[in-house]
Backbone as XML, in Angstrom:
<?xml version="1.0"?>
<chain id="A" units="angstrom">
  <residue number="1" name="MET">
    <atom name="N" x="0.844" y="-1.167" z="0.000"/>
    <atom name="CA" x="0.000" y="0.000" z="0.000"/>
    <atom name="C" x="0.894" y="1.236" z="0.000"/>
  </residue>
  <residue number="2" name="GLU">
    <atom name="N" x="0.705" y="2.071" z="-0.989"/>
    <atom name="CA" x="1.517" y="3.276" z="-1.145"/>
    <atom name="C" x="1.103" y="4.354" z="-0.144"/>
  </residue>
  <residue number="3" name="ALA">
    <atom name="N" x="2.068" y="5.128" z="0.299"/>
    <atom name="CA" x="1.781" y="6.225" z="1.230"/>
    <atom name="C" x="0.840" y="7.253" z="0.611"/>
  </residue>
  <residue number="4" name="SER">
    <atom name="N" x="0.820" y="7.342" z="-0.709"/>
    <atom name="CA" x="-0.055" y="8.310" z="-1.367"/>
    <atom name="C" x="-1.532" y="7.914" z="-1.286"/>
  </residue>
  <residue number="5" name="GLU">
    <atom name="N" x="-1.809" y="6.681" z="-0.853"/>
    <atom name="CA" x="-3.181" y="6.206" z="-0.749"/>
    <atom name="C" x="-3.854" y="6.622" z="0.557"/>
  </residue>
  <residue number="6" name="PHE">
    <atom name="N" x="-3.099" y="7.214" z="1.482"/>
    <atom name="CA" x="-3.673" y="7.633" z="2.759"/>
    <atom name="C" x="-3.016" y="8.921" z="3.217"/>
  </residue>
  <residue number="7" name="ASP">
    <atom name="N" x="-3.704" y="9.626" z="4.103"/>
    <atom name="CA" x="-3.242" y="10.931" z="4.571"/>
    <atom name="C" x="-2.484" y="10.870" z="5.891"/>
  </residue>
  <residue number="8" name="ALA">
    <atom name="N" x="-2.771" y="9.863" z="6.698"/>
    <atom name="CA" x="-2.114" y="9.707" z="7.996"/>
    <atom name="C" x="-2.130" y="8.223" z="8.362"/>
  </residue>
  <residue number="9" name="GLU">
    <atom name="N" x="-1.315" y="7.871" z="9.338"/>
    <atom name="CA" x="-1.215" y="6.464" z="9.732"/>
    <atom name="C" x="-1.202" y="6.345" z="11.255"/>
  </residue>
  <residue number="10" name="LEU">
    <atom name="N" x="-1.785" y="5.270" z="11.724"/>
    <atom name="CA" x="-1.748" y="4.914" z="13.148"/>
    <atom name="C" x="-1.144" y="3.527" z="13.248"/>
  </residue>
  <residue number="11" name="ASP">
    <atom name="N" x="-0.019" y="3.421" z="13.919"/>
    <atom name="CA" x="0.634" y="2.131" z="14.135"/>
    <atom name="C" x="0.255" y="1.640" z="15.528"/>
  </residue>
  <residue number="12" name="ALA">
    <atom name="N" x="-0.649" y="0.665" z="15.571"/>
    <atom name="CA" x="-1.116" y="0.125" z="16.845"/>
    <atom name="C" x="-0.590" y="-1.291" z="17.075"/>
  </residue>
  <residue number="13" name="ARG">
    <atom name="N" x="0.506" y="-1.627" z="16.409"/>
    <atom name="CA" x="1.088" y="-2.965" z="16.582"/>
    <atom name="C" x="1.543" y="-3.161" z="18.019"/>
  </residue>
  <residue number="14" name="GLY">
    <atom name="N" x="1.247" y="-4.336" z="18.554"/>
    <atom name="CA" x="1.654" y="-4.673" z="19.912"/>
    <atom name="C" x="0.696" y="-4.189" z="20.988"/>
  </residue>
  <residue number="15" name="LEU">
    <atom name="N" x="-0.337" y="-3.455" z="20.602"/>
    <atom name="CA" x="-1.313" y="-2.959" z="21.579"/>
    <atom name="C" x="-2.544" y="-3.855" z="21.584"/>
  </residue>
  <residue number="16" name="PHE">
    <atom name="N" x="-3.192" y="-3.931" z="22.721"/>
    <atom name="CA" x="-4.366" y="-4.793" z="22.870"/>
    <atom name="C" x="-5.576" y="-3.970" z="23.304"/>
  </residue>
  <residue number="17" name="CYS">
    <atom name="N" x="-6.747" y="-4.521" z="23.018"/>
    <atom name="CA" x="-8.022" y="-3.903" z="23.337"/>
    <atom name="C" x="-8.011" y="-3.402" z="24.786"/>
  </residue>
  <residue number="18" name="PRO">
    <atom name="N" x="-8.409" y="-2.182" z="24.993"/>
    <atom name="CA" x="-9.064" y="-1.221" z="24.101"/>
    <atom name="C" x="-8.120" y="-0.187" z="23.492"/>
  </residue>
  <residue number="19" name="GLU">
    <atom name="N" x="-6.801" y="-0.345" z="23.676"/>
    <atom name="CA" x="-5.857" y="0.692" z="23.257"/>
    <atom name="C" x="-5.928" y="1.069" z="21.776"/>
  </residue>
  <residue number="20" name="PRO">
    <atom name="N" x="-5.986" y="0.111" z="20.821"/>
    <atom name="CA" x="-6.029" y="0.536" z="19.412"/>
    <atom name="C" x="-7.207" y="1.457" z="19.092"/>
  </residue>
  <residue number="21" name="VAL">
    <atom name="N" x="-8.377" y="1.160" z="19.609"/>
    <atom name="CA" x="-9.546" y="1.991" z="19.317"/>
    <atom name="C" x="-9.459" y="3.321" z="20.064"/>
  </residue>
  <residue number="22" name="MET">
    <atom name="N" x="-8.905" y="3.325" z="21.247"/>
    <atom name="CA" x="-8.720" y="4.586" z="21.975"/>
    <atom name="C" x="-7.769" y="5.502" z="21.205"/>
  </residue>
  <residue number="23" name="MET">
    <atom name="N" x="-6.695" y="4.937" z="20.683"/>
    <atom name="CA" x="-5.750" y="5.720" z="19.894"/>
    <atom name="C" x="-6.385" y="6.170" z="18.577"/>
  </residue>
  <residue number="24" name="LEU">
    <atom name="N" x="-7.194" y="5.296" z="17.971"/>
    <atom name="CA" x="-7.891" y="5.633" z="16.735"/>
    <atom name="C" x="-8.827" y="6.818" z="16.962"/>
  </residue>
  <residue number="25" name="HIS">
    <atom name="N" x="-9.501" y="6.819" z="18.073"/>
    <atom name="CA" x="-10.438" y="7.903" z="18.390"/>
    <atom name="C" x="-9.720" y="9.260" z="18.384"/>
  </residue>
  <residue number="26" name="ASN">
    <atom name="N" x="-8.495" y="9.305" z="18.884"/>
    <atom name="CA" x="-7.711" y="10.542" z="18.899"/>
    <atom name="C" x="-7.095" y="10.845" z="17.533"/>
  </residue>
  <residue number="27" name="ARG">
    <atom name="N" x="-6.567" y="9.828" z="16.883"/>
    <atom name="CA" x="-5.816" y="10.025" z="15.620"/>
    <atom name="C" x="-6.723" y="10.425" z="14.468"/>
  </residue>
  <residue number="28" name="ILE">
    <atom name="N" x="-7.954" y="9.941" z="14.429"/>
    <atom name="CA" x="-8.856" y="10.261" z="13.323"/>
    <atom name="C" x="-9.102" y="11.773" z="13.257"/>
  </residue>
  <residue number="29" name="ASN">
    <atom name="N" x="-8.987" y="12.456" z="14.394"/>
    <atom name="CA" x="-9.189" y="13.910" z="14.424"/>
    <atom name="C" x="-8.056" y="14.674" z="13.753"/>
  </residue>
  <residue number="30" name="ASP">
    <atom name="N" x="-6.928" y="14.009" z="13.503"/>
    <atom name="CA" x="-5.800" y="14.636" z="12.808"/>
    <atom name="C" x="-5.984" y="14.618" z="11.291"/>
  </residue>
  <residue number="31" name="VAL">
    <atom name="N" x="-7.011" y="13.919" z="10.825"/>
    <atom name="CA" x="-7.285" y="13.778" z="9.394"/>
    <atom name="C" x="-8.461" y="14.690" z="9.043"/>
  </residue>
  <residue number="32" name="GLN">
    <atom name="N" x="-8.354" y="15.384" z="7.939"/>
    <atom name="CA" x="-9.445" y="16.237" z="7.480"/>
    <atom name="C" x="-10.642" y="15.376" z="7.069"/>
  </residue>
  <residue number="33" name="PRO">
    <atom name="N" x="-11.871" y="15.864" z="7.208"/>
    <atom name="CA" x="-13.030" y="15.119" z="6.723"/>
    <atom name="C" x="-12.828" y="14.711" z="5.259"/>
  </residue>
  <residue number="34" name="GLY">
    <atom name="N" x="-13.080" y="13.447" z="4.970"/>
    <atom name="CA" x="-12.866" y="12.901" z="3.637"/>
    <atom name="C" x="-11.481" y="12.310" z="3.446"/>
  </residue>
  <residue number="35" name="GLY">
    <atom name="N" x="-10.577" y="12.587" z="4.373"/>
    <atom name="CA" x="-9.219" y="12.041" z="4.300"/>
    <atom name="C" x="-9.176" y="10.601" z="4.760"/>
  </residue>
  <residue number="36" name="ILE">
    <atom name="N" x="-8.078" y="9.928" z="4.437"/>
    <atom name="CA" x="-7.924" y="8.505" z="4.741"/>
    <atom name="C" x="-6.873" y="8.308" z="5.827"/>
  </residue>
  <residue number="37" name="LEU">
    <atom name="N" x="-7.237" y="7.541" z="6.838"/>
    <atom name="CA" x="-6.312" y="7.125" z="7.899"/>
    <atom name="C" x="-6.033" y="5.639" z="7.722"/>
  </residue>
  <residue number="38" name="ARG">
    <atom name="N" x="-4.772" y="5.283" z="7.687"/>
    <atom name="CA" x="-4.371" y="3.873" z="7.620"/>
    <atom name="C" x="-4.040" y="3.420" z="9.036"/>
  </residue>
  <residue number="39" name="VAL">
    <atom name="N" x="-4.626" y="2.319" z="9.456"/>
    <atom name="CA" x="-4.380" y="1.755" z="10.778"/>
    <atom name="C" x="-3.747" y="0.379" z="10.594"/>
  </residue>
  <residue number="40" name="VAL">
    <atom name="N" x="-2.654" y="0.135" z="11.307"/>
    <atom name="CA" x="-1.984" y="-1.163" z="11.301"/>
    <atom name="C" x="-2.009" y="-1.679" z="12.734"/>
  </residue>
  <residue number="41" name="ALA">
    <atom name="N" x="-2.531" y="-2.893" z="12.915"/>
    <atom name="CA" x="-2.670" y="-3.454" z="14.261"/>
    <atom name="C" x="-2.317" y="-4.935" z="14.250"/>
  </residue>
  <residue number="42" name="THR">
    <atom name="N" x="-2.047" y="-5.473" z="15.433"/>
    <atom name="CA" x="-1.787" y="-6.906" z="15.583"/>
    <atom name="C" x="-2.856" y="-7.590" z="16.428"/>
  </residue>
  <residue number="43" name="ASP">
    <atom name="N" x="-3.720" y="-6.844" z="17.058"/>
    <atom name="CA" x="-4.755" y="-7.404" z="17.925"/>
    <atom name="C" x="-5.949" y="-7.856" z="17.077"/>
  </residue>
  <residue number="44" name="PRO">
    <atom name="N" x="-6.265" y="-9.163" z="17.076"/>
    <atom name="CA" x="-7.396" y="-9.661" z="16.286"/>
    <atom name="C" x="-8.740" y="-9.036" z="16.663"/>
  </residue>
  <residue number="45" name="SER">
    <atom name="N" x="-8.871" y="-8.511" z="17.862"/>
    <atom name="CA" x="-10.141" y="-7.897" z="18.259"/>
    <atom name="C" x="-10.440" y="-6.638" z="17.451"/>
  </residue>
  <residue number="46" name="THR">
    <atom name="N" x="-9.426" y="-6.093" z="16.772"/>
    <atom name="CA" x="-9.667" y="-4.916" z="15.943"/>
    <atom name="C" x="-10.584" y="-5.252" z="14.765"/>
  </residue>
  <residue number="47" name="THR">
    <atom name="N" x="-10.633" y="-6.523" z="14.363"/>
    <atom name="CA" x="-11.518" y="-6.908" z="13.252"/>
    <atom name="C" x="-12.983" y="-6.704" z="13.625"/>
  </residue>
  <residue number="48" name="ARG">
    <atom name="N" x="-13.268" y="-6.698" z="14.888"/>
    <atom name="CA" x="-14.616" y="-6.429" z="15.393"/>
    <atom name="C" x="-14.757" y="-4.966" z="15.798"/>
  </residue>
  <residue number="49" name="ASP">
    <atom name="N" x="-13.764" y="-4.456" z="16.499"/>
    <atom name="CA" x="-13.858" y="-3.126" z="17.109"/>
    <atom name="C" x="-13.784" y="-1.978" z="16.105"/>
  </residue>
  <residue number="50" name="ILE">
    <atom name="N" x="-12.907" y="-2.070" z="15.132"/>
    <atom name="CA" x="-12.739" y="-0.955" z="14.197"/>
    <atom name="C" x="-13.948" y="-0.787" z="13.285"/>
  </residue>
  <residue number="51" name="PRO">
    <atom name="N" x="-14.525" y="-1.857" z="12.715"/>
    <atom name="CA" x="-15.762" y="-1.646" z="11.941"/>
    <atom name="C" x="-16.888" y="-1.034" z="12.786"/>
  </residue>
  <residue number="52" name="ARG">
    <atom name="N" x="-17.010" y="-1.455" z="14.032"/>
    <atom name="CA" x="-18.035" y="-0.877" z="14.915"/>
    <atom name="C" x="-17.756" y="0.590" z="15.207"/>
  </residue>
  <residue number="53" name="PHE">
    <atom name="N" x="-16.496" y="0.918" z="15.425"/>
    <atom name="CA" x="-16.088" y="2.307" z="15.638"/>
    <atom name="C" x="-16.527" y="3.167" z="14.452"/>
  </residue>
  <residue number="54" name="CYS">
    <atom name="N" x="-16.228" y="2.684" z="13.240"/>
    <atom name="CA" x="-16.572" y="3.435" z="12.029"/>
    <atom name="C" x="-18.084" y="3.603" z="11.899"/>
  </residue>
  <residue number="55" name="GLN">
    <atom name="N" x="-18.800" y="2.531" z="12.115"/>
    <atom name="CA" x="-20.256" y="2.581" z="11.980"/>
    <atom name="C" x="-20.866" y="3.535" z="13.004"/>
  </residue>
  <residue number="56" name="PHE">
    <atom name="N" x="-20.413" y="3.449" z="14.222"/>
    <atom name="CA" x="-20.976" y="4.253" z="15.311"/>
    <atom name="C" x="-20.687" y="5.738" z="15.137"/>
  </residue>
  <residue number="57" name="LEU">
    <atom name="N" x="-19.484" y="6.073" z="14.633"/>
    <atom name="CA" x="-19.073" y="7.478" z="14.557"/>
    <atom name="C" x="-19.179" y="8.064" z="13.152"/>
  </residue>
  <residue number="58" name="GLY">
    <atom name="N" x="-19.695" y="7.303" z="12.193"/>
    <atom name="CA" x="-19.954" y="7.851" z="10.863"/>
    <atom name="C" x="-18.749" y="7.944" z="9.949"/>
  </residue>
  <residue number="59" name="HIS">
    <atom name="N" x="-17.754" y="7.091" z="10.159"/>
    <atom name="CA" x="-16.598" y="7.033" z="9.273"/>
    <atom name="C" x="-16.789" y="5.844" z="8.322"/>
  </residue>
  <residue number="60" name="GLU">
    <atom name="N" x="-16.120" y="5.880" z="7.167"/>
    <atom name="CA" x="-16.249" y="4.803" z="6.194"/>
    <atom name="C" x="-15.041" y="3.876" z="6.270"/>
  </residue>
  <residue number="61" name="LEU">
    <atom name="N" x="-15.294" y="2.597" z="6.485"/>
    <atom name="CA" x="-14.232" y="1.602" z="6.433"/>
    <atom name="C" x="-14.047" y="1.242" z="4.964"/>
  </residue>
  <residue number="62" name="VAL">
    <atom name="N" x="-13.030" y="1.818" z="4.349"/>
    <atom name="CA" x="-12.797" y="1.676" z="2.913"/>
    <atom name="C" x="-12.231" y="0.301" z="2.596"/>
  </residue>
  <residue number="63" name="GLU">
    <atom name="N" x="-11.305" y="-0.149" z="3.434"/>
    <atom name="CA" x="-10.648" y="-1.432" z="3.183"/>
    <atom name="C" x="-10.213" y="-2.053" z="4.500"/>
  </residue>
  <residue number="64" name="GLN">
    <atom name="N" x="-10.297" y="-3.381" z="4.550"/>
    <atom name="CA" x="-9.878" y="-4.145" z="5.724"/>
    <atom name="C" x="-9.132" y="-5.363" z="5.202"/>
  </residue>
  <residue number="65" name="LEU">
    <atom name="N" x="-7.848" y="-5.474" z="5.551"/>
    <atom name="CA" x="-7.006" y="-6.556" z="5.062"/>
    <atom name="C" x="-6.328" y="-7.264" z="6.221"/>
  </residue>
  <residue number="66" name="GLU">
    <atom name="N" x="-6.066" y="-8.541" z="6.034"/>
    <atom name="CA" x="-5.233" y="-9.278" z="6.977"/>
    <atom name="C" x="-4.015" y="-9.749" z="6.208"/>
  </residue>
  <residue number="67" name="GLN">
    <atom name="N" x="-2.836" y="-9.299" z="6.624"/>
    <atom name="CA" x="-1.580" y="-9.642" z="5.976"/>
    <atom name="C" x="-0.678" y="-10.298" z="7.010"/>
  </residue>
  <residue number="68" name="ASP">
    <atom name="N" x="-0.511" y="-11.616" z="6.878"/>
    <atom name="CA" x="0.252" y="-12.391" z="7.860"/>
    <atom name="C" x="-0.371" y="-12.174" z="9.240"/>
  </residue>
  <residue number="69" name="ASP">
    <atom name="N" x="0.356" y="-11.580" z="10.177"/>
    <atom name="CA" x="-0.175" y="-11.332" z="11.521"/>
    <atom name="C" x="-0.595" y="-9.881" z="11.704"/>
  </residue>
  <residue number="70" name="LEU">
    <atom name="N" x="-0.731" y="-9.144" z="10.603"/>
    <atom name="CA" x="-1.123" y="-7.737" z="10.674"/>
    <atom name="C" x="-2.546" y="-7.551" z="10.172"/>
  </residue>
  <residue number="71" name="PHE">
    <atom name="N" x="-3.228" y="-6.621" z="10.792"/>
    <atom name="CA" x="-4.563" y="-6.209" z="10.364"/>
    <atom name="C" x="-4.429" y="-4.765" z="9.905"/>
  </residue>
  <residue number="72" name="VAL">
    <atom name="N" x="-4.823" y="-4.504" z="8.660"/>
    <atom name="CA" x="-4.654" y="-3.188" z="8.061"/>
    <atom name="C" x="-6.028" y="-2.649" z="7.671"/>
  </residue>
  <residue number="73" name="TYR">
    <atom name="N" x="-6.276" y="-1.402" z="8.031"/>
    <atom name="CA" x="-7.570" y="-0.762" z="7.771"/>
    <atom name="C" x="-7.336" y="0.584" z="7.101"/>
  </residue>
  <residue number="74" name="LEU">
    <atom name="N" x="-8.165" y="0.905" z="6.133"/>
    <atom name="CA" x="-8.206" y="2.238" z="5.563"/>
    <atom name="C" x="-9.553" y="2.829" z="5.929"/>
  </residue>
  <residue number="75" name="ILE">
    <atom name="N" x="-9.512" y="3.952" z="6.623"/>
    <atom name="CA" x="-10.726" y="4.584" z="7.143"/>
    <atom name="C" x="-10.839" y="5.990" z="6.568"/>
  </residue>
  <residue number="76" name="ARG">
    <atom name="N" x="-11.973" y="6.275" z="5.922"/>
    <atom name="CA" x="-12.241" y="7.629" z="5.435"/>
    <atom name="C" x="-12.995" y="8.377" z="6.523"/>
  </residue>
  <residue number="77" name="ARG">
    <atom name="N" x="-12.436" y="9.486" z="6.958"/>
    <atom name="CA" x="-13.068" y="10.257" z="8.018"/>
    <atom name="C" x="-14.379" y="10.869" z="7.530"/>
  </residue>
  <residue number="78" name="GLY">
    <atom name="N" x="-15.392" y="10.718" z="8.344"/>
    <atom name="CA" x="-16.678" y="11.347" z="8.060"/>
    <atom name="C" x="-16.635" y="12.819" z="8.418"/>
  </residue>
  <residue number="79" name="SER">
    <atom name="N" x="-17.752" y="13.492" z="8.187"/>
    <atom name="CA" x="-17.788" y="14.938" z="8.445"/>
    <atom name="C" x="-18.028" y="15.280" z="9.887"/>
  </residue>
</chain>
């Protein structure tokens, strides 16, 4: 995934629930509405928590990938 495909990144590798979503809640505010935040995590619970976060707060989960032991998300910030 090229850096040009996203506006900011959150590296949550090695963190466990609820830390990745808590950090996401703060980091998404650094992205302009309509911008893309890339999140990289190792906690499998993010596969449940991040889609719920997006749905609840009005952000779009553009892409969700599992690469080896990494979970990668592209989130478009809502307005």
